[in-house]
Gaussian input, Z-matrix of N, CA and C with variables (Angstrom, degrees):
# hf/3-21g

backbone

0 1
 N
 C     1     B1
 C     2     B2     1     A1
 N     3     B3     2     A2     1     D1
 C     4     B4     3     A3     2     D2
 C     5     B5     4     A4     3     D3
 N     6     B6     5     A5     4     D4
 C     7     B7     6     A6     5     D5
 C     8     B8     7     A7     6     D6
 N     9     B9     8     A8     7     D7
 C    10    B10     9     A9     8     D8
 C    11    B11    10    A10     9     D9
 N    12    B12    11    A11    10    D10
 C    13    B13    12    A12    11    D11
 C    14    B14    13    A13    12    D12
 N    15    B15    14    A14    13    D13
 C    16    B16    15    A15    14    D14
 C    17    B17    16    A16    15    D15
 N    18    B18    17    A17    16    D16
 C    19    B19    18    A18    17    D17
 C    20    B20    19    A19    18    D18
 N    21    B21    20    A20    19    D19
 C    22    B22    21    A21    20    D20
 C    23    B23    22    A22    21    D21
 N    24    B24    23    A23    22    D22
 C    25    B25    24    A24    23    D23
 C    26    B26    25    A25    24    D24
 N    27    B27    26    A26    25    D25
 C    28    B28    27    A27    26    D26
 C    29    B29    28    A28    27    D27
 N    30    B30    29    A29    28    D28
 C    31    B31    30    A30    29    D29
 C    32    B32    31    A31    30    D30
 N    33    B33    32    A32    31    D31
 C    34    B34    33    A33    32    D32
 C    35    B35    34    A34    33    D33
 N    36    B36    35    A35    34    D34
 C    37    B37    36    A36    35    D35
 C    38    B38    37    A37    36    D36
 N    39    B39    38    A38    37    D37
 C    40    B40    39    A39    38    D38
 C    41    B41    40    A40    39    D39
 N    42    B42    41    A41    40    D40
 C    43    B43    42    A42    41    D41
 C    44    B44    43    A43    42    D42
 N    45    B45    44    A44    43    D43
 C    46    B46    45    A45    44    D44
 C    47    B47    46    A46    45    D45
 N    48    B48    47    A47    46    D46
 C    49    B49    48    A48    47    D47
 C    50    B50    49    A49    48    D48
 N    51    B51    50    A50    49    D49
 C    52    B52    51    A51    50    D50
 C    53    B53    52    A52    51    D51
 N    54    B54    53    A53    52    D52
 C    55    B55    54    A54    53    D53
 C    56    B56    55    A55    54    D54
 N    57    B57    56    A56    55    D55
 C    58    B58    57    A57    56    D56
 C    59    B59    58    A58    57    D57
 N    60    B60    59    A59    58    D58
 C    61    B61    60    A60    59    D59
 C    62    B62    61    A61    60    D60
 N    63    B63    62    A62    61    D61
 C    64    B64    63    A63    62    D62
 C    65    B65    64    A64    63    D63
 N    66    B66    65    A65    64    D64
 C    67    B67    66    A66    65    D65
 C    68    B68    67    A67    66    D66
 N    69    B69    68    A68    67    D67
 C    70    B70    69    A69    68    D68
 C    71    B71    70    A70    69    D69
 N    72    B72    71    A71    70    D70
 C    73    B73    72    A72    71    D71
 C    74    B74    73    A73    72    D72
 N    75    B75    74    A74    73    D73
 C    76    B76    75    A75    74    D74
 C    77    B77    76    A76    75    D75
 N    78    B78    77    A77    76    D76
 C    79    B79    78    A78    77    D77
 C    80    B80    79    A79    78    D78
 N    81    B81    80    A80    79    D79
 C    82    B82    81    A81    80    D80
 C    83    B83    82    A82    81    D81
 N    84    B84    83    A83    82    D82
 C    85    B85    84    A84    83    D83
 C    86    B86    85    A85    84    D84
 N    87    B87    86    A86    85    D85
 C    88    B88    87    A87    86    D86
 C    89    B89    88    A88    87    D87
 N    90    B90    89    A89    88    D88
 C    91    B91    90    A90    89    D89
 C    92    B92    91    A91    90    D90
 N    93    B93    92    A92    91    D91
 C    94    B94    93    A93    92    D92
 C    95    B95    94    A94    93    D93
 N    96    B96    95    A95    94    D94
 C    97    B97    96    A96    95    D95
 C    98    B98    97    A97    96    D96
 N    99    B99    98    A98    97    D97
 C   100   B100    99    A99    98    D98
 C   101   B101   100   A100    99    D99
 N   102   B102   101   A101   100   D100
 C   103   B103   102   A102   101   D101
 C   104   B104   103   A103   102   D102
 N   105   B105   104   A104   103   D103
 C   106   B106   105   A105   104   D104
 C   107   B107   106   A106   105   D105
 N   108   B108   107   A107   106   D106
 C   109   B109   108   A108   107   D107
 C   110   B110   109   A109   108   D108
 N   111   B111   110   A110   109   D109
 C   112   B112   111   A111   110   D110
 C   113   B113   112   A112   111   D111
 N   114   B114   113   A113   112   D112
 C   115   B115   114   A114   113   D113
 C   116   B116   115   A115   114   D114
 N   117   B117   116   A116   115   D115
 C   118   B118   117   A117   116   D116
 C   119   B119   118   A118   117   D117
 N   120   B120   119   A119   118   D118
 C   121   B121   120   A120   119   D119
 C   122   B122   121   A121   120   D120
 N   123   B123   122   A122   121   D121
 C   124   B124   123   A123   122   D122
 C   125   B125   124   A124   123   D123
 N   126   B126   125   A125   124   D124
 C   127   B127   126   A126   125   D125
 C   128   B128   127   A127   126   D126
 N   129   B129   128   A128   127   D127
 C   130   B130   129   A129   128   D128
 C   131   B131   130   A130   129   D129
 N   132   B132   131   A131   130   D130
 C   133   B133   132   A132   131   D131
 C   134   B134   133   A133   132   D132
 N   135   B135   134   A134   133   D133
 C   136   B136   135   A135   134   D134
 C   137   B137   136   A136   135   D135
 N   138   B138   137   A137   136   D136
 C   139   B139   138   A138   137   D137
 C   140   B140   139   A139   138   D138
 N   141   B141   140   A140   139   D139
 C   142   B142   141   A141   140   D140
 C   143   B143   142   A142   141   D141
 N   144   B144   143   A143   142   D142
 C   145   B145   144   A144   143   D143
 C   146   B146   145   A145   144   D144
 N   147   B147   146   A146   145   D145
 C   148   B148   147   A147   146   D146
 C   149   B149   148   A148   147   D147
 N   150   B150   149   A149   148   D148
 C   151   B151   150   A150   149   D149
 C   152   B152   151   A151   150   D150
 N   153   B153   152   A152   151   D151
 C   154   B154   153   A153   152   D152
 C   155   B155   154   A154   153   D153

   B1=1.4681
   B2=1.5593
   B3=1.3467
   B4=1.4960
   B5=1.4326
   B6=1.4145
   B7=1.4467
   B8=1.4815
   B9=1.3177
   B10=1.5042
   B11=1.5971
   B12=1.3601
   B13=1.4591
   B14=1.5877
   B15=1.2648
   B16=1.5531
   B17=1.5936
   B18=1.2765
   B19=1.4467
   B20=1.5340
   B21=1.3117
   B22=1.4369
   B23=1.6343
   B24=1.2797
   B25=1.5313
   B26=1.5335
   B27=1.2850
   B28=1.4682
   B29=1.5585
   B30=1.1593
   B31=1.4807
   B32=1.5753
   B33=1.3975
   B34=1.4943
   B35=1.5256
   B36=1.3233
   B37=1.4368
   B38=1.5531
   B39=1.3521
   B40=1.3990
   B41=1.4352
   B42=1.3187
   B43=1.4304
   B44=1.4304
   B45=1.3705
   B46=1.3809
   B47=1.6183
   B48=1.3680
   B49=1.4391
   B50=1.4959
   B51=1.3474
   B52=1.5416
   B53=1.4689
   B54=1.3563
   B55=1.4370
   B56=1.4978
   B57=1.3072
   B58=1.3420
   B59=1.5408
   B60=1.3625
   B61=1.3714
   B62=1.4926
   B63=1.3003
   B64=1.5515
   B65=1.4809
   B66=1.3371
   B67=1.4799
   B68=1.5780
   B69=1.2914
   B70=1.5651
   B71=1.5143
   B72=1.3827
   B73=1.3898
   B74=1.5308
   B75=1.4267
   B76=1.4614
   B77=1.5598
   B78=1.2966
   B79=1.5751
   B80=1.4374
   B81=1.2934
   B82=1.4436
   B83=1.6916
   B84=1.3705
   B85=1.3643
   B86=1.5049
   B87=1.3179
   B88=1.5013
   B89=1.4769
   B90=1.3032
   B91=1.4546
   B92=1.4727
   B93=1.2352
   B94=1.5282
   B95=1.4937
   B96=1.4952
   B97=1.3395
   B98=1.6165
   B99=1.3146
   B100=1.5036
   B101=1.5691
   B102=1.4017
   B103=1.3653
   B104=1.6460
   B105=1.3661
   B106=1.3804
   B107=1.4282
   B108=1.3742
   B109=1.5014
   B110=1.6287
   B111=1.3560
   B112=1.4046
   B113=1.4849
   B114=1.3078
   B115=1.4372
   B116=1.4954
   B117=1.4159
   B118=1.3933
   B119=1.5368
   B120=1.2950
   B121=1.5369
   B122=1.4759
   B123=1.3183
   B124=1.5920
   B125=1.5465
   B126=1.2706
   B127=1.4517
   B128=1.4408
   B129=1.3982
   B130=1.4595
   B131=1.6133
   B132=1.1949
   B133=1.4467
   B134=1.5343
   B135=1.3607
   B136=1.4724
   B137=1.5867
   B138=1.3694
   B139=1.5260
   B140=1.4719
   B141=1.4323
   B142=1.4665
   B143=1.4982
   B144=1.3967
   B145=1.3521
   B146=1.4649
   B147=1.3044
   B148=1.4502
   B149=1.5388
   B150=1.3496
   B151=1.3717
   B152=1.4729
   B153=1.3360
   B154=1.4668
   B155=1.6603
   A1=107.26
   A2=109.17
   A3=111.23
   A4=107.77
   A5=117.44
   A6=127.73
   A7=111.12
   A8=117.10
   A9=123.83
   A10=109.89
   A11=115.92
   A12=122.35
   A13=105.96
   A14=113.16
   A15=117.24
   A16=110.71
   A17=117.46
   A18=126.70
   A19=106.31
   A20=114.61
   A21=122.22
   A22=112.78
   A23=109.20
   A24=115.46
   A25=108.64
   A26=117.65
   A27=118.54
   A28=110.58
   A29=118.07
   A30=122.19
   A31=112.53
   A32=115.64
   A33=122.00
   A34=114.01
   A35=114.75
   A36=119.51
   A37=108.29
   A38=116.94
   A39=118.32
   A40=118.27
   A41=117.45
   A42=124.94
   A43=114.08
   A44=122.51
   A45=129.55
   A46=109.10
   A47=112.98
   A48=114.71
   A49=117.86
   A50=111.23
   A51=114.12
   A52=112.53
   A53=116.92
   A54=116.91
   A55=116.46
   A56=119.46
   A57=124.64
   A58=110.63
   A59=117.62
   A60=124.71
   A61=111.90
   A62=112.58
   A63=117.97
   A64=112.83
   A65=116.32
   A66=121.07
   A67=105.83
   A68=114.74
   A69=121.16
   A70=115.67
   A71=114.01
   A72=116.47
   A73=109.80
   A74=119.96
   A75=122.69
   A76=113.42
   A77=113.06
   A78=113.86
   A79=111.77
   A80=120.78
   A81=122.31
   A82=107.68
   A83=123.71
   A84=121.99
   A85=112.40
   A86=117.75
   A87=122.59
   A88=112.54
   A89=118.04
   A90=125.60
   A91=109.29
   A92=125.16
   A93=122.08
   A94=108.48
   A95=116.61
   A96=119.89
   A97=114.24
   A98=113.59
   A99=121.06
   A100=110.56
   A101=111.50
   A102=116.48
   A103=110.77
   A104=112.38
   A105=120.71
   A106=116.31
   A107=115.87
   A108=123.85
   A109=105.65
   A110=117.67
   A111=111.67
   A112=119.32
   A113=115.97
   A114=118.81
   A115=113.95
   A116=116.15
   A117=119.49
   A118=110.71
   A119=116.48
   A120=115.24
   A121=113.06
   A122=116.41
   A123=123.16
   A124=107.66
   A125=113.98
   A126=117.83
   A127=111.76
   A128=114.59
   A129=119.18
   A130=107.65
   A131=121.76
   A132=121.29
   A133=112.79
   A134=116.53
   A135=126.36
   A136=105.99
   A137=114.54
   A138=122.50
   A139=107.78
   A140=116.20
   A141=117.24
   A142=109.69
   A143=119.86
   A144=118.87
   A145=118.42
   A146=118.07
   A147=129.33
   A148=109.74
   A149=118.14
   A150=125.09
   A151=118.66
   A152=113.69
   A153=117.73
   A154=112.81
   D1=131.25
   D2=-177.37
   D3=-82.21
   D4=167.61
   D5=179.88
   D6=-60.51
   D7=-38.61
   D8=176.99
   D9=-64.41
   D10=-41.57
   D11=-178.56
   D12=-64.68
   D13=-44.38
   D14=-177.64
   D15=-64.46
   D16=-40.43
   D17=176.41
   D18=-57.36
   D19=-53.39
   D20=-176.31
   D21=-61.45
   D22=-37.19
   D23=176.08
   D24=-68.21
   D25=-49.43
   D26=-179.61
   D27=-60.19
   D28=-39.24
   D29=-178.43
   D30=-66.12
   D31=-38.28
   D32=167.84
   D33=-60.52
   D34=-40.20
   D35=-176.67
   D36=-70.27
   D37=-40.45
   D38=175.61
   D39=-67.63
   D40=-39.10
   D41=167.72
   D42=-57.45
   D43=-40.73
   D44=177.51
   D45=-63.18
   D46=-52.06
   D47=173.53
   D48=-50.92
   D49=-38.67
   D50=179.14
   D51=-70.49
   D52=-38.17
   D53=173.59
   D54=-62.69
   D55=-30.88
   D56=176.88
   D57=-72.59
   D58=-39.96
   D59=170.59
   D60=-44.86
   D61=-55.70
   D62=179.88
   D63=-62.08
   D64=-39.57
   D65=179.89
   D66=-60.04
   D67=-47.19
   D68=178.08
   D69=-48.00
   D70=-32.40
   D71=-172.54
   D72=-92.43
   D73=-1.36
   D74=176.45
   D75=-71.00
   D76=122.13
   D77=-174.69
   D78=-69.78
   D79=-17.12
   D80=-174.12
   D81=-86.39
   D82=-7.10
   D83=173.06
   D84=-91.42
   D85=130.87
   D86=-177.23
   D87=-53.80
   D88=155.42
   D89=179.85
   D90=-63.49
   D91=-38.51
   D92=-175.00
   D93=-69.76
   D94=-36.76
   D95=175.42
   D96=-63.79
   D97=-35.61
   D98=178.16
   D99=-64.51
   D100=-34.09
   D101=-176.26
   D102=-70.01
   D103=-37.27
   D104=172.85
   D105=-64.26
   D106=-39.56
   D107=176.45
   D108=-63.17
   D109=-51.52
   D110=179.33
   D111=-60.57
   D112=-32.01
   D113=175.47
   D114=-63.57
   D115=-44.86
   D116=175.19
   D117=-62.84
   D118=-41.81
   D119=-179.75
   D120=-59.45
   D121=-33.60
   D122=178.70
   D123=-66.60
   D124=-37.77
   D125=-179.77
   D126=-67.05
   D127=-51.12
   D128=178.51
   D129=-60.65
   D130=-46.37
   D131=-177.07
   D132=-59.51
   D133=-36.64
   D134=-177.07
   D135=-68.78
   D136=-38.86
   D137=-175.03
   D138=-71.54
   D139=-40.78
   D140=-177.98
   D141=-71.55
   D142=-40.75
   D143=176.78
   D144=-63.79
   D145=-27.80
   D146=174.69
   D147=-59.31
   D148=-47.82
   D149=-173.73
   D150=-100.00
   D151=-7.34
   D152=-175.44
   D153=-80.83

């Protein structure tokens, strides 16, 4: 994987985490689903931090 491809992948992961953050604020989404979203956000954030 090239450095450019890695940067692109990290950007996509960060954008996905941001989208999930927005979804987690939606009052129509059940609490248990929001907890799952927050867990996945934490995983994405950790992975981006690891490789950034």
